[in-house]
N, C-alpha and C positions, 0 to 999 in steps of 0.2 A: 734402175741404175744403182740404187742404194744396196741392193742385194748382192751385187757382183763381188765385193770384198769378202762377204760371208761365205758365198758359194766357193770362191777360190780357196779360202782357208779350209773349208770342209773337204774339198777335193784333195788338197795337199795332205791333210791329216789322214784321210782314208787310204791314199796311195802309199803311205809309208808302211802300212800293214801288208800290202801286197808284196813289197820288196823285202820284207822281213822274213819271208818264208825260206826254209831250206829243204833240201832233198832228204830222203830217208837215210841215204849213205852219209851225208854230212851230219845228220842228227846222231847217228850211231857213232861216228868218229868223235864227235864232241862229247858224247856220253862216255866213251872209252877213255878219252883224255881226262875227263873229270874223275873217273874211278881210279885211273893210274896216278893222278896227282894226289888224290886223297890217300891212296895206299902208300905212296912214297913218304908222305908226312907221317903216317902211322908207324912205318917201319924205320923211320929215321934216315932216309936215303938223301943225304945232303947233295950228292952229285946230281941226282935227278932234279931236285928242286932248283939247284943253281943253273942247270941247263934249261929249265922251264921259265924262270923269271928273267925278264929283260934286265940288262945292266943298269938302266936308268929307272927301274921300277920304283914307284912311290905308293905306299899304302895309305889310304885316307881313312879316318880323319886324323890319325896320329902322325902322319908325314914320316913314316918309317921307310927306310931304304931297303934294298934287296937283302942285304946281309942281316939286318935287324929282323926283317919279316921271317926269313928262313930260320933264324935263331929262335924266334917265338914259336914257330911251327914245331921245330924239333924239341923244344922244351916241353910242349904238350904231349909229345909222343910217348 
């Protein structure tokens, strides 16, 4: 009886890995997005970055908003 909570926690922890998998197509789409986002920052494409970040985006730990984050990305370009 005392093992039931431990077994329940173990099953819940292991099951999260099963649901965390994605298909090859989803993985390729995510990789393409990551490359496009990086390229936009390098070439200074403010319009792409503004369309990518949510209006209520907050970067942690500095608590920077969308505009400040994009400004920082473009400053490094």
